[in-house]
N, C-alpha and C positions, 0 to 999 in steps of 0.2 A: 542441857539444851532441850527445849520443848519441841516436840514433833507435832506439827499441825496436821490435822486429818485431811484438809483439802489439798495440801501440798503432797502428802503421801498418796492420796487418791490420784492426783494428776501424774505423779511419777509412775504409779502402777499402771495407769491407763496408757501412758506413753510406751512403757516397756511391752505391754500386751499388744499394742498396735504394731510396734517394731517387729515383734516375734511373728505376728500374723503375716506381715509383709515379707519377711524372710522365708517363711514357709511357702508362700505363694511363688516366690522366685526359685527356691531350692527344690521344691517338690517335683516339678517337671524335669529339672536337670537330673535329679537322681533316677527318675524313671527311664530317661534316655540312656543313662550310663548302665542301668541294669539290663537293658535290652541289647547293648552292644556286645559283639562277639569277642571274647577274650582270646589272646594268643598272638595278636599281631605285634605286641611290644617285645616279644622274645624271639625275634627272627635271628637266625644264625648270621645273616648278612649284617644286620644292625649291630650285633655284638662284636663281630669281627672288625667292622669299621670303627667302632669306638675304641677297641683295643689297639688298632693300628694308630689312631690319632694320639692315644695316650703314650704309646711307645715312641712315636716321633717327638712328642713334646719332651719326654724324658731324655731322649738322645740329645736334643738341642740344649736342654738344661745342663746336662753333663759336659757338653762341649763348651758352653759358656763359662763354666767354673774354671776350666784350665787356663 
């Protein structure tokens, strides 16, 4: 199969424009995430709440099996 230079150039240009657009969108988002203070995702209250919800779900599942 013959590869035409003008088609190859159009594909390369489209990919290049797409990558530039992605960089413009993702660039500021990455900067905002880098400046955010870590540590809020590992709150003991958050972990305890999730654990409690999982325990209740497990109890309901075991009750429904009987």
